[in-house]
C-alpha positions as CSV (number, residue, x, y, z in Angstrom):
1,M,23.5,-6.7,23.2
2,F,20.3,-4.9,24.1
3,E,18.0,-7.8,23.7
4,G,14.3,-7.0,24.1
5,K,15.1,-3.3,23.9
6,E,12.7,-2.6,26.8
7,V,13.7,1.0,27.0
8,F,11.9,1.6,23.6
9,R,8.6,1.0,25.3
10,D,9.1,4.1,27.5
11,P,10.2,7.0,25.3
12,T,10.4,9.3,28.3
13,F,13.5,7.4,29.3
14,I,15.4,8.1,26.1
15,N,17.6,11.2,26.1
16,A,20.9,12.2,24.4
17,S,22.9,11.0,27.4
18,Y,21.3,7.6,27.1
19,I,22.1,7.5,23.4
20,K,25.7,8.5,24.2
21,T,25.9,5.5,26.5
22,L,24.7,3.2,23.7
23,V,27.4,4.6,21.4
24,E,30.0,3.9,24.0
25,Q,28.8,0.4,24.5
26,F,28.6,-0.3,20.8
27,E,32.2,1.0,20.4
28,E,33.4,-1.3,23.3
29,D,31.6,-4.2,21.7
30,G,33.2,-3.6,18.3
31,E,29.9,-2.7,16.6
32,I,31.4,0.7,15.7
33,V,34.6,0.2,13.8
34,N,36.9,2.8,15.6
35,H,37.1,5.6,18.1
36,G,36.9,8.3,15.4
37,V,33.5,7.1,14.2
38,A,32.2,6.8,17.8
39,R,33.6,10.3,18.5
40,S,31.9,11.8,15.6
41,L,28.6,10.5,16.9
42,Q,29.4,11.6,20.5
43,A,30.2,15.1,19.3
44,H,26.7,15.5,17.9
45,L,25.2,14.1,21.1
46,D,27.3,16.4,23.3
47,T,25.6,19.3,21.6
48,V,22.1,17.8,22.0
49,V,22.8,17.2,25.8
50,R,23.6,20.9,26.2
51,F,20.4,21.9,24.4
52,E,18.4,19.4,26.4
53,K,19.5,21.2,29.6
54,L,18.1,24.4,28.0
55,E,15.0,22.7,26.8
56,A,15.7,24.2,23.3
57,A,13.4,21.9,21.4
58,K,14.0,23.3,17.9
59,R,17.8,23.1,18.3
60,I,17.6,19.6,19.7
61,V,15.5,18.4,16.8
62,K,17.9,20.1,14.3
63,H,21.0,18.4,15.8
64,L,19.2,15.1,16.1
65,Q,18.3,15.3,12.4
66,R,22.0,15.9,11.6
67,F,22.9,12.9,13.9
68,N,20.4,10.8,11.9
69,K,22.1,11.7,8.7
70,L,25.5,10.9,10.1
71,L,24.2,7.5,11.2
72,D,23.0,6.9,7.7
73,K,26.4,7.8,6.3
74,H,28.3,5.6,8.7
75,K,25.9,2.7,8.0
76,K,26.3,3.2,4.2
77,D,30.1,3.3,4.6
78,G,30.1,0.1,6.7
79,L,31.4,1.8,9.8
80,I,28.7,0.6,12.2
81,S,26.9,-2.7,12.5
82,E,23.3,-3.3,11.5
83,D,22.3,-3.7,15.2
84,A,24.0,-0.6,16.3
85,Y,22.5,1.4,13.4
86,N,19.0,0.1,14.1
87,T,19.2,0.7,17.8
88,L,20.6,4.2,17.5
89,K,18.2,5.1,14.8
90,T,15.2,3.9,16.8
91,C,16.3,5.9,19.9
92,T,17.0,9.0,17.8
93,V,13.6,8.9,16.0
94,S,11.9,8.4,19.4
95,L,13.8,11.4,20.9
96,I,13.0,13.6,17.9
97,K,9.3,12.8,18.2
98,K,9.5,13.6,22.0
99,W,11.0,17.0,21.3
100,Q,9.0,17.6,18.2
101,K,5.9,17.9,20.3
102,D,7.3,21.2,21.6
103,C,8.3,22.3,18.2
104,N,4.7,21.6,16.9
105,K,3.4,24.3,19.2
106,D,5.0,26.6,16.6
107,L,3.1,25.3,13.5
108,S,5.6,27.0,11.2
109,Y,8.4,24.7,12.3
110,Q,8.0,21.2,11.0
111,V,10.7,18.5,11.0
112,D,11.4,15.3,9.2
113,V,12.3,12.4,11.4
114,E,13.6,10.1,8.6
């Protein structure tokens, strides 16, 4: 679907809206088993989009970590394809790292991207 994944070379391009678009495309392509699974992912990303507008780095990272855990659960339960999982995971980790830079200004706040 996203052969070459050129976007991964430029992490500044990746944001929650972009990941939402990927979720929509994966659902349309049957890589996410049903609308409920896609909607659960979208709900997390809707929150991240709101926090991106506020540039609330700590909250963005926190919600992306939750999104990552949800991806892991859906993958374990067989609800998303390997390709969808890997693509969404790569984008999410990239976005966490992007916002984590702002969090790292406050050394007392560290996050785990895995």
